[in-house]
NUBATI-29315 format. One line per 8 residues: number of its first residue (from 1); for each residue x negated, y, z of C-alpha. Coordinates in Angstrom, 3 decimals, always signed. Each point is the difference from the previous one (the first is absolute). Layout:
N
NUM> X/Y/Z; ...;
# end
This chain:
481
1> -9.436/+1.183/+15.850; -1.391/+1.248/-3.313; +2.747/-1.796/-1.909; +2.725/+1.742/+1.985; -1.931/+3.293/+0.113; +0.090/+0.254/-3.784; +3.787/-0.188/+0.165; +0.493/+2.216/+3.056;
9> -2.479/+1.956/+2.152; +2.483/+0.123/+2.857; +0.154/-3.786/+0.236; -3.746/-0.097/+0.757; +0.750/+1.801/+3.251; +3.262/-1.775/+0.853; -1.411/-3.508/-0.497; -2.728/+0.737/+2.532;
17> +1.590/+2.268/+2.585; +3.817/-0.117/-0.168; +2.225/-2.287/+2.054; +0.560/-3.208/-2.030; +3.520/-0.180/+1.443; +0.904/+2.915/-2.276; -0.523/-2.123/-3.112; +2.912/-1.241/-2.098;
25> +0.442/-3.783/-0.145; -1.195/-1.481/-3.313; +2.694/-0.333/-2.658; +0.773/-3.336/-1.647; -1.501/+1.391/-3.200; -3.244/+0.953/+1.751; -0.249/-3.495/+1.484; +0.605/-1.506/-3.447;
33> -2.706/+2.194/-1.539; -2.427/-1.105/+2.685; +0.799/-3.668/-0.639; -0.284/+0.434/-3.776; -3.304/+1.800/+0.470; -1.363/-2.827/+2.157; +1.011/-2.571/-2.633; -1.641/+2.073/-2.731;
41> -3.190/+0.234/+2.063; -0.085/-3.778/+0.489; +0.473/-0.546/-3.753; -2.998/+2.223/-0.747; -2.174/-1.503/+2.726; +0.697/-3.528/-1.233; -1.875/+0.897/-3.198; -3.195/+0.486/+2.038;
49> +0.097/-3.173/+2.088; -1.963/-1.173/+1.876; -0.216/+3.100/+2.199; -2.370/+0.746/+2.839; +1.488/+1.872/+2.931; -1.787/+1.444/+3.030; +0.907/-1.636/+3.297; +0.420/+2.286/+3.005;
57> +2.335/+0.740/+2.884; +3.001/+2.062/-1.057; -0.649/+3.774/+0.085; -3.648/-0.466/+0.952; -1.098/+2.040/-3.011; -3.677/+0.040/+0.921; -0.054/-3.800/+0.034; +1.952/-0.028/-3.250;
65> -2.530/+2.323/-1.628; -2.892/-2.194/+1.188; +1.691/-3.153/-1.335; +0.661/+1.716/-3.336; -3.585/+1.168/-0.314; -1.229/-3.546/+0.671; +2.130/-1.287/-2.879; -1.330/+2.775/-2.238;
73> -3.624/-0.823/+0.887; +0.701/-3.670/-0.712; +1.298/+0.949/-3.433; +3.598/-1.260/+0.300; +1.690/+0.283/-3.407; +3.275/+1.434/+1.280; +0.791/+1.347/+3.466; +3.631/+0.434/+1.016;
81> +0.902/+2.801/+2.441; -3.574/+0.816/+0.839; -0.423/+2.740/+2.622; -2.008/+3.041/-1.090; -0.923/+2.388/+2.819; -2.178/+3.118/-0.037; -0.249/+3.107/+2.159; +1.530/+3.259/-1.144;
89> -0.402/+3.546/+1.358; +0.175/+0.590/+3.760; -0.055/-3.703/+0.787; +3.065/-0.812/-2.082; +0.219/-3.628/-1.067; +0.719/-0.615/-3.685; +1.487/-3.439/-0.654; +1.343/-1.754/-3.058;
97> +1.139/-3.560/-0.691; +0.115/-0.413/-3.777; +1.938/-3.001/-1.248; -3.103/-1.336/-1.742; -3.711/+0.614/-0.209; -1.278/-1.627/-3.190; -3.684/-0.741/-0.549; -1.710/+1.749/-2.951;
105> -3.454/-0.434/-1.539; -2.338/+2.878/+0.867; -2.330/+1.329/+2.699; +0.970/+1.163/+3.486; -1.180/-0.305/+3.573; +1.549/-3.482/-0.074; -2.229/-1.313/-2.791; +0.590/-0.477/-3.721;
113> +3.736/+0.550/+0.392; +2.501/+2.499/+1.323; +3.764/+0.092/+0.558; +2.907/+1.742/-1.642; +3.312/+0.618/+1.853; +3.321/-1.253/-1.376; +3.276/+1.409/+1.343; +3.348/-1.724/-0.656;
121> +3.178/+2.110/-0.132; +3.535/-0.828/-1.063; +0.611/+3.130/-2.091; -0.122/+0.259/-3.778; -1.913/+3.285/-0.293; -3.439/+0.952/+1.283; +1.368/+2.524/+2.493; -2.407/+2.507/+1.589;
129> +0.461/-1.603/+3.431; -1.066/-3.380/-1.397; -3.088/+1.517/-1.576; -0.883/+1.950/+3.137; +0.102/-3.147/+2.155; -2.070/-1.948/-2.541; -2.560/+2.827/-0.121; -0.231/+0.010/+3.790;
137> -0.927/-3.700/-0.070; -2.666/+0.696/-2.652; -1.342/+2.890/+2.103; -0.429/-2.168/+3.108; -1.388/-2.859/-2.062; -2.665/+2.302/-1.448; -1.075/+0.981/+3.522; -0.263/-3.662/+1.035;
145> -1.724/-1.536/-3.043; -2.018/+3.056/-1.078; +1.414/+0.227/-3.539; +3.235/+1.267/-1.477; +2.121/-2.441/-1.981; +0.645/+1.275/-3.523; +3.761/+0.007/+0.651; +2.605/-1.034/+2.525;
153> +2.588/-2.372/-1.428; +3.777/+0.108/+0.412; +2.229/-3.016/-0.570; +3.508/+1.313/-0.557; +3.234/-1.749/-0.902; -0.693/-0.475/-3.684; -3.555/+1.177/-0.606; -3.482/+0.519/+1.366;
161> -1.472/+3.517/+0.106; -3.458/+1.388/+0.672; -0.201/+3.085/+2.205; -2.249/+2.783/-1.283; -2.151/+0.534/+3.103; -1.743/+3.056/-1.409; +3.390/+1.683/-0.143; +1.426/-1.320/+3.274;
169> -2.933/+0.298/+2.418; +0.393/+3.814/+0.233; +3.737/-0.492/+0.558; -0.816/-2.505/+2.729; -2.341/+2.417/+1.757; +2.672/+2.713/-0.039; +2.520/-2.450/+1.427; -2.344/-1.129/+2.771;
177> -0.763/+3.589/+0.978; +3.703/+0.830/+0.070; +0.804/-3.101/+2.057; -2.620/+1.047/+2.562; +1.629/+3.430/+0.215; +3.505/-1.453/+0.408; -1.142/-2.414/+2.703; -1.733/+2.794/+1.927;
185> +3.134/+2.150/+0.038; +2.389/+0.317/+2.938; +3.047/+0.068/-2.304; +1.062/-2.012/-3.066; -0.043/+1.659/-3.429; +3.167/+1.842/-0.995; +2.935/-2.215/-0.853; +0.914/-0.315/-3.687;
193> +2.767/-2.268/-1.247; -0.684/-1.516/-3.406; +2.661/-2.516/-1.050; -2.335/-2.138/-2.119; -2.917/-0.056/+2.421; +2.014/-0.258/+3.205; +2.608/-2.600/-0.914; -1.787/-3.034/+1.514;
201> -1.862/+1.806/+2.780; +0.887/-1.126/+3.542; -0.307/+3.610/+1.195; +2.670/+1.317/-2.414; +2.753/+0.258/+2.612; -2.312/+1.791/+2.430; -1.314/+2.425/-2.625; +3.441/+0.591/-1.505;
209> +1.389/+0.979/+3.407; -2.885/+2.441/+0.393; +0.591/+1.460/-3.483; +3.735/+0.391/+0.682; -0.648/+1.703/+3.330; -1.965/+2.770/-1.712; +2.018/-0.044/-3.257; -3.249/-0.724/-1.832;
217> -0.220/+1.095/-3.616; -1.092/-3.475/-1.112; +3.605/-1.151/+0.483; +0.935/+2.180/-2.975; +0.013/-1.843/-3.359; -2.672/+1.445/-2.269; -2.382/+0.994/+2.808; -2.880/-2.334/-0.754;
225> -3.251/-0.411/+1.889; -2.019/+1.842/-2.700; +2.500/+2.923/-0.079; +0.371/+0.380/+3.749; -3.291/+1.874/+0.735; +0.884/+2.597/-2.651; +3.396/+0.554/+1.603; -1.663/+0.439/+3.395;
233> -2.477/+2.512/-1.475; +2.990/+1.980/-1.301; +1.550/-0.041/+3.461; +2.811/-2.275/-1.194; +0.161/-2.323/+2.989; +3.797/-0.012/+0.370; +2.822/-0.989/-2.311; +1.477/+3.488/+0.335;
241> -3.239/+1.686/-1.074; -0.308/-2.253/-3.046; +3.634/+0.663/-0.915; -0.694/+3.737/-0.238; -3.311/-0.013/-1.932; -0.140/+1.468/-3.487; -0.358/-2.829/-2.521; -2.690/+1.861/-1.991;
249> -2.186/+0.299/+3.109; +0.443/-3.672/+0.823; -0.701/-1.073/-3.582; -3.249/+1.976/-0.055; -1.127/-1.303/+3.404; +0.744/-3.651/-0.757; -1.432/+0.222/-3.520; +2.968/-1.956/-1.276;
257> +2.794/+0.465/-2.511; +2.732/+2.486/+0.845; +2.823/-2.549/+0.039; -1.824/-2.024/+2.665; -0.382/+2.915/+2.413; +3.570/+1.059/-0.768; +1.242/-3.504/+0.849; -1.902/+0.158/+3.297;
265> +1.656/+3.306/+0.900; +3.459/-1.336/-0.891; -0.699/-2.987/+2.266; -0.940/+2.268/+2.886; +3.158/+2.055/-0.524; +2.218/-3.094/+0.002; -1.628/-1.292/+3.186; +0.099/+3.386/+1.762;
273> +3.679/+0.482/-0.862; +1.021/-3.625/+0.480; +1.843/-0.061/-3.309; -0.412/-0.901/-3.675; -1.672/+2.659/-2.163; +0.294/-0.125/-3.810; -3.304/+0.260/-1.851; +1.236/+2.651/-2.436;
281> -1.934/+0.749/-3.183; +0.548/+3.436/-1.531; +3.361/+0.162/+1.752; +1.176/-3.387/-1.276; +0.438/-3.342/+1.706; -2.821/-2.151/-1.409; +1.989/-3.070/-1.085; +3.029/-0.262/-2.272;
289> +3.065/-2.273/+0.301; -1.251/-2.308/-2.765; -3.094/-0.729/+2.116; +2.200/-1.436/+2.764; +2.786/-1.531/-2.080; +3.307/-1.026/+1.538; +1.686/-2.703/-2.068; +2.816/-2.493/+0.409;
297> -2.512/-2.703/+0.958; -3.334/+0.678/+1.702; -2.690/-2.469/+1.060; -2.253/+0.404/+3.044; -3.120/-2.137/-0.168; -2.571/-1.028/+2.611; -2.765/-2.606/-0.175; -1.553/-2.082/+2.778;
305> -3.504/-1.362/-0.583; -2.593/-2.163/+1.745; -3.304/+1.683/-0.954; -2.071/-2.732/+1.629; +1.541/-2.473/-2.458; +0.142/+2.427/-2.936; +3.718/-0.770/-0.062; +3.213/+1.903/-0.719;
313> +2.541/-2.088/+1.859; +3.121/+2.168/+0.074; +1.801/+2.345/-2.393; +2.798/+1.626/+1.958; +2.656/+1.808/-2.058; +2.965/+1.919/+1.407; +2.688/+0.507/-2.639; +2.125/+3.085/+0.767;
321> +3.306/+0.432/-1.806; +0.914/+3.683/+0.319; +3.500/-0.612/-1.373; +1.139/-2.083/+2.950; -2.891/+0.692/+2.442; -0.826/-3.690/+0.047; -3.572/-1.042/+0.834; -1.384/-3.452/-0.759;
329> -3.470/-1.135/+1.054; -1.904/-2.599/-2.049; -3.059/-1.728/+1.478; -2.076/-1.565/-2.782; -2.492/-1.924/+2.074; -2.905/-2.394/-0.409; +0.463/-2.299/+2.987; -3.369/-1.543/-0.904;
337> -2.949/+1.715/-1.740; +0.426/-2.124/-3.124; +3.484/+1.500/-0.477; -1.301/+3.517/-0.703; +0.636/-0.365/-3.741; +3.546/-1.293/+0.566; +0.840/+2.986/+2.228; -1.411/+2.337/-2.647;
345> +2.273/-1.289/-2.736; +2.994/+0.081/+2.332; -0.753/+3.675/+0.585; -0.198/+0.682/-3.742; +3.318/-1.766/-0.570; +1.671/+2.074/+2.710; -1.165/+3.423/-1.164; +0.893/-0.855/-3.607;
353> +3.617/-0.509/+1.094; +0.103/+3.762/+0.612; -1.873/+1.432/-3.009; +1.081/+3.600/+0.627; -0.615/+0.095/+3.753; -2.896/+2.030/+1.400; -2.343/-2.022/+2.207; -0.874/+1.987/+3.100;
361> -3.100/-0.922/+1.972; -2.289/+1.651/+2.553; -3.598/+0.743/-1.113; -1.707/-1.372/-3.157; -0.644/-3.538/+1.268; +3.180/-1.568/-1.368; -0.509/+1.392/-3.520; -3.673/-0.987/+0.000;
369> +0.861/-3.513/+1.166; +2.704/-0.479/-2.650; -2.484/+0.994/-2.700; -2.594/-2.430/+1.418; +2.400/-2.929/+0.335; +1.210/+0.588/-3.547; -3.564/-0.425/-1.236; -0.571/-3.005/+2.260;
377> +3.151/-2.024/-0.685; +1.591/+1.591/-3.056; +3.414/+1.632/-0.190; +2.350/-2.526/-1.618; +0.884/+2.556/-2.671; +0.541/+2.912/+2.393; -1.527/+3.277/-1.220; -2.160/+0.887/+3.002;
385> -0.688/+3.538/-1.187; +3.715/+0.634/-0.399; +0.607/-1.453/+3.461; -2.724/+2.122/+1.579; +1.504/+3.106/-1.605; +3.039/-0.629/+2.199; -2.121/+0.040/+3.161; +0.347/+3.077/+2.246;
393> -2.524/+0.516/+2.802; +2.128/+1.705/+2.649; -3.064/+0.659/+2.163; -1.497/+2.164/-2.754; +3.318/+1.818/-0.495; +0.126/+0.817/+3.716; -3.580/+1.227/+0.386; +0.241/+2.044/-3.216;
401> +3.166/+1.798/+1.016; +0.390/+0.381/+3.762; -2.000/+0.290/+3.210; +1.478/-1.778/+3.018; -0.783/+0.276/+3.733; -1.594/-3.449/+0.128; -3.483/-1.244/+0.881; -0.197/-2.260/-3.038;
409> +1.749/-0.448/-3.336; +0.066/-3.755/+0.443; +3.429/-1.555/-0.494; +0.581/-0.640/+3.710; -0.697/+3.592/+1.005; +2.184/+1.462/-2.741; +2.955/-2.344/+0.358; +0.026/+0.257/+3.786;
417> +0.010/+3.788/-0.208; +3.020/-0.382/-2.302; +1.779/-2.182/+2.563; -0.786/-3.518/-1.219; -1.232/-2.755/+2.342; -1.471/-3.436/-0.703; +1.770/-2.904/+1.668; -3.320/-1.376/+1.315;
425> -1.939/+2.706/+1.798; -3.402/-1.664/-0.443; +0.485/-0.696/-3.722; -2.630/+1.386/-2.370; -2.021/-1.078/-3.001; -2.895/-1.337/+2.056; +2.320/-1.997/+2.240; +1.769/-1.491/-3.025;
433> -3.350/-1.430/-1.153; -0.278/-1.761/+3.365; +3.583/-1.246/-0.183; -0.585/-1.511/-3.429; -3.162/-1.728/+1.220; +1.994/-1.345/+2.966; +2.710/-1.238/-2.381; -2.536/-1.880/-2.137;
441> -1.606/-1.520/+3.077; +3.108/-0.989/+1.933; +2.868/-0.212/-2.494; +2.142/+1.884/+2.527; +2.545/+1.956/-2.061; +0.331/+2.552/+2.790; -3.194/+1.599/-1.307; +1.293/+0.020/-3.558;
449> +3.379/+1.423/+0.989; -1.706/+2.790/+1.956; -1.995/+0.935/-3.110; +3.176/+0.097/-2.114; +1.730/+2.216/+2.560; -2.998/+2.352/+0.072; -0.202/+0.129/-3.794; +3.707/+0.726/-0.333;
457> -0.371/+2.799/+2.534; -2.874/+1.453/-2.063; +2.278/+0.011/-3.064; +2.797/+1.588/+2.024; -2.444/+2.602/+1.334; -1.119/+0.836/-3.541; +3.667/+0.496/-0.900; +0.440/+2.280/+3.024;
465> -2.974/+2.166/-1.045; +1.296/+0.297/-3.575; +3.514/+0.827/+1.168; -1.325/+2.659/+2.378; -2.155/+1.597/-2.689; +2.867/+0.243/-2.486; +2.258/+1.655/+2.577; -2.769/+2.383/+1.061;
473> -0.766/+0.945/-3.604; +3.601/+0.593/-1.137; +0.217/+3.697/+1.050; -3.330/+0.754/-1.714; +1.044/-1.796/-3.187; +3.216/+2.029/-0.067; -1.886/+3.274/+0.457; -2.594/-1.027/-2.619;
481> +2.859/-0.608/-2.447;
# end
């Protein structure tokens, strides 16, 4: 509960009181993450073998706590999934099952030793929710053994971290108090849609429907969780109200830079009017024709990666010939992980065939990856800096120049608003990771072909966004001239 609470207060209520039938089914990507996490946990636990584990009937937490305490009194070196139970306010039961309790030299109620909790997570960074959960285990452990461990340990994907308990215990107490308040309420906390936090939540569909029904301000790009209370204090609880606010007032209230509050107002205006709104600067359209070049040949570039394998397995390039309107898609693919280098050099050879063509991509990832692969594998004589100077991030050009009536400036939202559709409705970056894993496991080319179709559609969508922007900007460029 604490883990999910740190990501979303509303989920604390929904997980306990809402109808489970309202949950979304788990995505293939979520299932894969869960499997990868379980494998990672087993890898870490194998380093501590042999492990002691309390024996008790499933869900009989009192028996589990007794069995765990017996192992602690006996001085077991490592205890796997021990049950820690104490009583909280108003008869609330606090329970934690840390992945490991590891014996330490020192004095406690147990004798000349005490235990330290170890939590295993699949992430790479010591996220606040990881640290909060680890601190909770340390808190319960201190109640049970009569002494605080010096730290709580986190085993993450690539590193071990120590949680600063002095810093996190006050945060834990605030979280526990807030959880008690949420659980005592008759209604869930206000809905708030956050793309990053909500993407894998099983309640997303339910909460999104609620947000849409009230036209909630969190559906507006730029309205973040930290900014939202300030907007409410200003009485800006509707898109229309935000569209009409003076930018100087909003800048002062948010304590941010003027261009940020101005961008937020433009976004509200576009959404309220249902149309594109140019983000004019001093009466001028903010980008020039040379920033979105139209040439005889243009390249549209999209990468597919398998983060779990630290692998770039596909460089998709759509070559657009504006002279004859011909489009040719090239899939430079590593059908096995060891072919990553081969696919890289095939990509370099292709783009060097068109030395004057701009390379359009969506967001910085492609440019960053090209720079990294150049350092990793070399460039076969290709001037990487010169190549990267040809790269044009069409996402940046869009967000710098125009506000659109969309809920997100992700490629799918933009291209679909502009009339483009993907051939596979369920295709997305997360799903492509699953498809590639399925391809490696089964050798079924259906998975590979689906990835290629999705990647080509991403390149085509990037072309559609660029084409739309150029046509939208033409009247402003003519008036600027």
